[in-house]
Residue frames as a rotation matrix with the C-alpha (Angstrom) as fourth column:
MET 1
0.269 0.954 -0.135 4.75
-0.835 0.301 0.461 141.00
0.480 -0.012 0.877 -20.72
GLU 2
-0.165 -0.268 0.949 4.63
-0.831 0.556 0.013 138.15
-0.532 -0.786 -0.315 -18.22
PRO 3
-0.908 -0.194 -0.371 5.04
-0.378 0.759 0.530 134.62
0.179 0.622 -0.762 -19.63
GLY 4
-0.771 0.634 -0.061 1.72
0.637 0.765 -0.095 132.95
-0.014 -0.112 -0.994 -20.26
LYS 5
-0.407 0.640 -0.652 -0.30
0.186 -0.641 -0.745 136.17
-0.894 -0.424 0.141 -19.99
ALA 6
-0.689 0.124 -0.714 -0.65
-0.674 -0.472 0.568 136.74
-0.267 0.873 0.409 -23.75
SER 7
-0.750 0.382 -0.541 -2.44
-0.105 0.738 0.667 133.41
0.653 0.557 -0.513 -24.15
GLY 8
0.181 0.846 0.501 -4.58
-0.752 -0.210 0.625 133.88
0.634 -0.490 0.598 -21.06
GLN 9
0.493 -0.093 -0.865 -2.82
0.352 0.931 0.100 130.97
0.796 -0.354 0.492 -19.38
PRO 10
0.975 -0.199 0.102 -1.46
-0.173 -0.383 0.907 131.29
-0.142 -0.902 -0.408 -15.85
SER 11
0.278 -0.948 -0.158 2.29
-0.752 -0.112 -0.649 131.65
0.597 0.299 -0.744 -15.59
ASP 12
0.079 -0.351 -0.933 4.46
0.283 0.905 -0.317 128.96
0.956 -0.238 0.171 -14.02
ARG 13
-0.874 -0.432 0.224 4.61
-0.048 -0.383 -0.923 131.18
0.484 -0.817 0.314 -10.95
THR 14
0.071 0.955 0.287 0.92
-0.759 -0.134 0.637 130.60
0.647 -0.263 0.716 -10.24
PRO 15
-0.450 -0.250 0.857 0.71
-0.832 0.466 -0.301 128.58
-0.324 -0.849 -0.418 -7.01
GLY 16
0.103 0.463 0.880 0.17
-0.240 0.871 -0.430 124.90
-0.965 -0.167 0.201 -7.78
ARG 17
0.691 0.206 -0.692 0.83
-0.697 -0.061 -0.714 125.16
-0.189 0.977 0.102 -11.53
ILE 18
-0.300 -0.878 -0.373 4.09
-0.905 0.386 -0.181 123.23
0.303 0.283 -0.910 -11.45
GLU 19
-0.699 0.084 0.710 2.60
-0.396 0.781 -0.482 120.52
-0.596 -0.618 -0.513 -9.25
SER 20
0.372 0.928 0.031 -0.42
-0.393 0.188 -0.900 120.30
-0.841 0.323 0.434 -11.55
GLN 21
0.478 -0.259 -0.839 1.75
-0.864 0.032 -0.502 119.85
0.157 0.965 -0.208 -14.64
LEU 22
-0.658 -0.751 0.044 3.87
-0.739 0.635 -0.224 117.17
0.140 -0.180 -0.974 -12.97
LEU 23
-0.409 0.593 0.694 0.76
-0.336 0.609 -0.718 115.33
-0.848 -0.527 -0.050 -11.77
LYS 24
0.577 0.650 -0.495 -0.71
-0.676 0.040 -0.736 115.29
-0.459 0.759 0.462 -15.28
GLY 25
0.072 -0.659 -0.748 2.39
-0.916 0.253 -0.311 113.51
0.394 0.708 -0.586 -16.51
VAL 26
-0.811 -0.554 -0.191 2.41
-0.422 0.778 -0.466 110.69
0.406 -0.298 -0.864 -13.98
LEU 27
-0.337 0.720 0.607 -1.08
-0.861 0.025 -0.507 110.26
-0.380 -0.694 0.612 -12.52
GLU 28
0.513 0.571 -0.642 -2.20
-0.803 0.583 -0.124 107.64
0.303 0.579 0.757 -15.04
TYR 29
-0.001 -0.609 -0.793 0.72
-0.166 0.782 -0.601 105.37
0.986 0.131 -0.102 -14.21
CYS 30
-0.851 -0.222 0.476 0.43
-0.481 -0.036 -0.876 105.97
0.212 -0.974 -0.076 -10.47
VAL 31
0.087 0.956 0.282 -3.22
-0.955 0.161 -0.251 104.89
-0.285 -0.247 0.926 -10.64
LEU 32
0.535 0.037 -0.844 -2.23
-0.493 0.825 -0.277 101.80
0.686 0.564 0.459 -12.62
ALA 33
-0.512 -0.828 -0.231 0.46
-0.223 0.387 -0.895 101.04
0.830 -0.406 -0.383 -10.03
LEU 34
-0.566 0.368 0.738 -2.08
-0.814 -0.110 -0.570 101.26
-0.128 -0.923 0.362 -7.19
MET 35
0.565 0.824 0.036 -4.02
-0.789 0.553 -0.270 98.48
-0.242 0.124 0.962 -8.94
ARG 36
-0.215 -0.768 -0.603 -0.93
-0.882 0.418 -0.217 96.35
0.419 0.486 -0.767 -9.59
ASP 37
-0.946 -0.321 -0.042 -1.69
-0.260 0.830 -0.494 93.74
0.193 -0.456 -0.869 -6.93
GLU 38
-0.613 0.788 -0.049 -5.45
0.682 0.497 -0.536 93.98
-0.398 -0.363 -0.843 -6.42
ALA 39
-0.226 0.662 0.714 -8.63
0.678 -0.420 0.603 95.50
0.700 0.620 -0.354 -7.77
LYS 40
-0.808 -0.016 -0.589 -9.64
0.468 -0.625 -0.625 98.84
-0.358 -0.780 0.513 -6.23
TYR 41
0.280 0.902 0.330 -12.75
0.959 -0.276 -0.060 100.99
0.037 0.333 -0.942 -6.32
GLY 42
0.241 -0.194 0.951 -12.68
0.498 -0.816 -0.293 104.70
0.833 0.544 -0.100 -7.10
VAL 43
0.820 0.100 0.563 -12.90
-0.363 -0.670 0.648 106.15
0.442 -0.736 -0.513 -3.59
GLN 44
0.813 -0.579 0.051 -10.22
0.372 0.586 0.719 103.69
-0.447 -0.566 0.693 -2.45
LEU 45
0.138 -0.767 0.626 -7.89
0.953 -0.068 -0.294 104.99
0.269 0.638 0.722 -5.18
LEU 46
0.439 0.090 0.894 -8.66
0.070 -0.995 0.066 108.60
0.896 0.033 -0.443 -4.21
ARG 47
0.976 -0.053 0.213 -7.79
-0.217 -0.100 0.971 107.87
-0.030 -0.994 -0.109 -0.57
GLU 48
0.542 -0.825 0.161 -4.53
0.727 0.556 0.402 106.16
-0.421 -0.101 0.901 -1.48
LEU 49
0.086 -0.477 0.875 -3.54
0.740 -0.558 -0.377 109.07
0.668 0.679 0.305 -3.72
GLU 50
0.718 0.260 0.645 -4.44
-0.184 -0.824 0.536 111.47
0.671 -0.504 -0.544 -0.89
GLU 51
0.925 -0.370 -0.092 -2.14
0.241 0.381 0.892 109.54
-0.295 -0.847 0.442 1.48
THR 52
0.206 -0.904 0.376 0.84
0.973 0.148 -0.178 110.32
0.105 0.402 0.910 -0.74
GLY 53
0.058 -0.129 -0.990 0.34
0.412 -0.900 0.141 114.06
-0.909 -0.416 0.001 -0.39
ALA 54
-0.603 -0.438 -0.667 1.77
-0.330 -0.624 0.708 115.16
-0.727 0.647 0.232 -3.73
LEU 55
-0.975 0.221 0.015 -0.54
0.120 0.469 0.875 112.89
0.187 0.855 -0.484 -5.75
ALA 56
-0.468 0.851 -0.238 -3.76
0.474 0.015 -0.880 114.00
-0.745 -0.525 -0.411 -4.05
THR 57
-0.964 0.264 -0.040 -6.47
-0.171 -0.493 0.853 114.84
0.206 0.829 0.520 -6.56
GLY 58
-0.471 0.861 0.193 -10.23
-0.642 -0.185 -0.744 114.89
-0.604 -0.475 0.640 -6.82
GLN 59
-0.067 0.589 0.805 -13.06
0.297 0.782 -0.548 112.81
-0.952 0.203 -0.228 -8.22
GLY 60
0.789 0.434 -0.435 -13.29
-0.197 -0.491 -0.848 115.11
-0.582 0.755 -0.302 -11.23
THR 61
0.046 -0.848 -0.528 -9.82
-0.997 -0.072 0.030 113.96
-0.064 0.525 -0.849 -12.25
VAL 62
-0.694 -0.440 0.570 -9.78
-0.502 0.863 0.056 110.30
-0.516 -0.248 -0.820 -11.19
TYR 63
0.052 0.784 0.618 -13.13
0.080 0.614 -0.785 109.12
-0.995 0.090 -0.030 -12.53
PRO 64
0.809 0.173 -0.562 -12.61
-0.517 -0.245 -0.820 110.46
-0.280 0.954 -0.109 -16.07
LEU 65
-0.224 -0.951 -0.213 -9.12
-0.975 0.218 0.052 108.90
-0.003 0.219 -0.976 -15.98
LEU 66
-0.562 0.067 0.825 -10.59
-0.249 0.937 -0.246 105.55
-0.789 -0.343 -0.509 -14.93
SER 67
0.573 0.815 0.083 -13.16
-0.089 0.163 -0.983 105.78
-0.815 0.556 0.166 -17.75
ARG 68
0.539 -0.455 -0.709 -10.40
-0.842 -0.265 -0.470 106.45
0.026 0.850 -0.526 -20.26
LEU 69
-0.557 -0.775 0.299 -8.29
-0.791 0.605 0.092 103.57
-0.251 -0.185 -0.950 -18.92
ARG 70
-0.142 0.609 0.781 -11.33
-0.021 0.787 -0.617 101.31
-0.990 -0.104 -0.099 -19.33
ARG 71
0.814 0.452 -0.365 -11.97
-0.325 -0.166 -0.931 102.51
-0.482 0.876 0.012 -22.91
GLU 72
0.243 -0.828 -0.506 -8.30
-0.941 -0.074 -0.330 101.92
0.236 0.556 -0.797 -23.73
GLU 73
0.819 0.230 -0.526 -8.63
-0.160 0.971 0.176 98.43
0.552 -0.060 0.832 -22.21
LEU 74
-0.328 -0.937 0.122 -5.89
-0.335 -0.006 -0.942 99.02
0.883 -0.350 -0.312 -19.65
VAL 75
-0.852 0.163 0.497 -8.30
-0.453 0.245 -0.857 98.14
-0.261 -0.956 -0.135 -16.84
ILE 76
-0.503 0.784 -0.363 -11.29
0.190 0.510 0.839 95.88
0.843 0.353 -0.406 -16.55
THR 77
-0.634 0.347 0.691 -14.18
-0.739 -0.534 -0.410 96.50
0.227 -0.771 0.596 -14.19
THR 78
-0.516 0.566 -0.643 -16.46
0.479 0.813 0.331 94.38
0.710 -0.138 -0.690 -12.07
TRP 79
-0.004 0.600 0.800 -19.34
-0.648 -0.611 0.455 95.31
0.761 -0.517 0.391 -9.81
ARG 80
-0.609 -0.198 -0.768 -19.19
0.410 0.750 -0.519 94.02
0.679 -0.631 -0.376 -6.24
GLU 81
0.558 0.825 -0.094 -21.66
0.430 -0.190 0.882 94.25
0.710 -0.533 -0.461 -3.41
SER 82
-0.538 -0.663 0.520 -20.72
-0.124 -0.548 -0.827 96.60
0.834 -0.509 0.213 -0.59
THR 83
-0.320 0.392 -0.862 -21.57
0.884 0.450 -0.124 96.08
0.339 -0.803 -0.491 3.07
SER 84
-0.490 0.043 -0.871 -21.88
0.567 -0.743 -0.356 99.84
-0.662 -0.668 0.339 3.53
GLY 85
-0.140 0.486 -0.863 -24.06
-0.484 -0.794 -0.368 100.90
-0.864 0.366 0.346 0.61
PRO 86
0.802 0.504 -0.321 -24.69
-0.493 0.255 -0.832 100.32
-0.337 0.825 0.453 -3.08
PRO 87
0.695 -0.570 0.439 -22.50
0.647 0.761 -0.036 98.02
-0.314 0.309 0.898 -5.20
ARG 88
0.403 -0.674 -0.619 -19.07
-0.376 -0.738 0.560 99.37
-0.834 0.007 -0.551 -6.11
ARG 89
0.968 -0.211 -0.132 -17.28
-0.071 0.277 -0.958 99.29
0.239 0.937 0.253 -9.42
TYR 90
0.497 -0.856 0.145 -13.83
-0.002 0.166 0.986 97.76
-0.868 -0.490 0.081 -8.97
TYR 91
0.809 -0.364 -0.462 -11.01
-0.563 -0.255 -0.786 98.40
0.168 0.896 -0.412 -11.40
GLU 92
0.483 -0.726 0.489 -8.16
0.021 0.568 0.822 95.99
-0.875 -0.387 0.290 -12.04
LEU 93
-0.204 -0.676 -0.708 -5.31
-0.765 -0.341 0.546 95.89
-0.611 0.653 -0.448 -14.50
SER 94
0.940 0.342 -0.016 -5.81
-0.252 0.658 -0.710 94.00
-0.232 0.671 0.704 -17.73
GLU 95
0.433 -0.822 0.371 -2.87
0.803 0.539 0.256 92.33
-0.410 0.186 0.893 -19.45
ALA 96
0.244 -0.302 0.921 -2.44
0.676 -0.628 -0.386 95.52
0.696 0.717 0.051 -21.48
GLY 97
0.850 0.105 0.516 -2.51
-0.254 -0.776 0.577 97.55
0.461 -0.622 -0.633 -18.25
HIS 98
0.771 -0.626 0.114 0.21
0.210 0.420 0.883 95.39
-0.601 -0.657 0.455 -16.71
ALA 99
0.213 -0.704 0.677 2.28
0.977 0.165 -0.135 95.81
-0.017 0.690 0.723 -19.89
ALA 100
0.482 0.013 0.876 1.81
0.278 -0.950 -0.139 99.61
0.831 0.311 -0.462 -19.91
LEU 101
0.946 -0.130 0.297 2.81
-0.325 -0.361 0.874 99.81
-0.007 -0.923 -0.384 -16.24
ALA 102
0.571 -0.781 0.252 5.87
0.595 0.606 0.529 97.62
-0.566 -0.152 0.810 -16.90
ARG 103
0.211 -0.477 0.853 6.96
0.846 -0.348 -0.404 99.95
0.490 0.807 0.330 -19.73
PHE 104
0.686 0.088 0.723 6.51
-0.155 -0.952 0.263 103.02
0.711 -0.292 -0.639 -17.53
THR 105
0.935 -0.318 0.160 8.35
-0.098 0.202 0.975 101.35
-0.342 -0.926 0.157 -14.65
ALA 106
0.382 -0.826 0.415 11.26
0.884 0.457 0.097 100.55
-0.270 0.329 0.905 -16.98
VAL 107
0.126 -0.286 0.950 11.45
0.664 -0.687 -0.295 104.10
0.737 0.668 0.103 -18.36
TRP 108
0.880 0.429 0.205 10.78
0.177 -0.695 0.697 106.08
0.441 -0.577 -0.688 -15.17
PRO 109
0.631 -0.660 -0.407 14.14
0.535 -0.009 0.845 105.69
-0.561 -0.751 0.348 -13.34
GLY 110
-0.338 -0.795 0.503 16.16
0.925 -0.183 0.333 106.91
-0.173 0.578 0.798 -16.34
PHE 111
0.121 0.486 0.866 13.74
0.574 -0.746 0.338 109.76
0.810 0.456 -0.369 -16.98
ARG 112
0.954 0.241 -0.182 13.77
0.274 -0.440 0.855 110.81
0.126 -0.865 -0.485 -13.33
HIS 113
0.262 -0.941 -0.212 17.57
0.743 0.057 0.667 110.64
-0.616 -0.333 0.714 -13.28
ALA 114
-0.349 -0.376 0.859 17.82
0.887 -0.428 0.173 112.79
0.303 0.822 0.482 -16.43
VAL 115
0.530 0.601 0.599 15.50
0.320 -0.795 0.515 115.43
0.785 -0.081 -0.614 -14.96
ASP 116
0.873 -0.253 -0.418 17.44
0.399 -0.126 0.908 115.41
-0.282 -0.959 -0.009 -11.68
ARG 117
-0.076 -0.980 0.182 20.70
0.930 -0.004 0.367 115.95
-0.359 0.197 0.912 -13.57
VAL 118
-0.273 0.032 0.962 19.24
0.665 -0.716 0.212 119.01
0.695 0.698 0.174 -15.24
VAL 119
0.405 0.643 0.650 17.35
0.063 -0.729 0.682 120.66
0.912 -0.235 -0.336 -12.37
ILE 120
0.935 -0.057 -0.351 19.20
0.355 0.099 0.930 119.78
-0.018 -0.993 0.113 -9.14
PRO 121
0.663 -0.728 0.174 22.20
-0.651 -0.675 -0.347 122.04
0.370 0.116 -0.922 -8.45
GLY 122
-0.076 -0.834 0.546 25.44
-0.938 0.245 0.244 120.12
-0.337 -0.494 -0.801 -8.03
LYS 123
-0.053 0.125 0.991 23.98
0.012 0.992 -0.124 116.98
-0.999 0.005 -0.054 -9.58
GLY 124
0.760 0.637 -0.126 23.45
-0.044 -0.143 -0.989 118.36
-0.648 0.757 -0.080 -13.03
LEU 125
0.701 -0.425 0.573 25.16
0.707 0.304 -0.639 118.43
0.097 0.853 0.513 -16.35
GLY 126
0.699 -0.416 0.582 26.75
-0.207 -0.896 -0.392 121.81
0.685 0.153 -0.713 -15.63
ALA 127
0.652 -0.457 0.606 28.37
-0.679 0.004 0.734 120.55
-0.337 -0.890 -0.308 -12.42
HIS 128
0.670 -0.387 0.634 29.73
0.403 0.906 0.127 117.53
-0.623 0.171 0.763 -14.27
LYS 129
0.668 -0.409 0.622 31.21
0.569 -0.257 -0.781 119.71
0.479 0.876 0.061 -17.02
GLU 130
0.723 -0.413 0.554 32.70
-0.568 -0.812 0.137 122.11
0.393 -0.413 -0.822 -14.46
GLY 131
0.686 -0.458 0.565 34.41
-0.274 0.558 0.784 119.17
-0.674 -0.692 0.257 -12.78
ARG 132
0.581 -0.469 0.665 35.95
0.778 0.561 -0.284 118.09
-0.240 0.682 0.690 -16.08
HIS 133
0.715 -0.291 0.635 37.00
0.166 -0.812 -0.559 121.65
0.679 0.505 -0.533 -16.85
ARG 134
0.731 -0.451 0.512 38.75
-0.679 -0.414 0.606 121.96
-0.061 -0.791 -0.609 -13.48
GLU 135
0.632 -0.510 0.583 40.53
0.226 0.841 0.491 118.65
-0.741 -0.178 0.647 -14.02
ASP 136
0.629 -0.380 0.678 41.80
0.733 -0.002 -0.680 119.91
0.260 0.925 0.277 -17.39
GLN 137
0.728 -0.339 0.596 43.15
-0.313 -0.938 -0.151 123.08
0.610 -0.076 -0.789 -15.73
ASP 138
0.754 -0.426 0.501 44.99
-0.468 0.187 0.864 121.05
-0.461 -0.885 -0.058 -13.08
ARG 139
0.751 -0.454 0.480 46.98
0.582 0.798 -0.156 119.18
-0.312 0.396 0.863 -15.71
């Protein structure tokens, strides 16, 4: 039986599944980071995520995330007039949002490095151990 089929879930080989799982893990903090220096409105955030390529997502993901960030008091919102239509809701980091982003920013490099060591051939734990093993044999 193929992995994931018993539960009705798509397997990891389903196109886009890996990218989707990675995005779920980091999108919240990427959105917070986009608001680090200035308030942004929803469509502006969507466009900036789209520009990255790998972080592109839709309104059905970003707006519920923004609502949750607001409920958790990581962002505050203000309504501003728009020259091209109705007023827009702008989102900006609260003190708690800045603190959450700072924690993520502190943890991310070590986490990324650990994942790289495991998944990238020649950079990983196995390569390091092989190198030590060869050194022991040379003695």
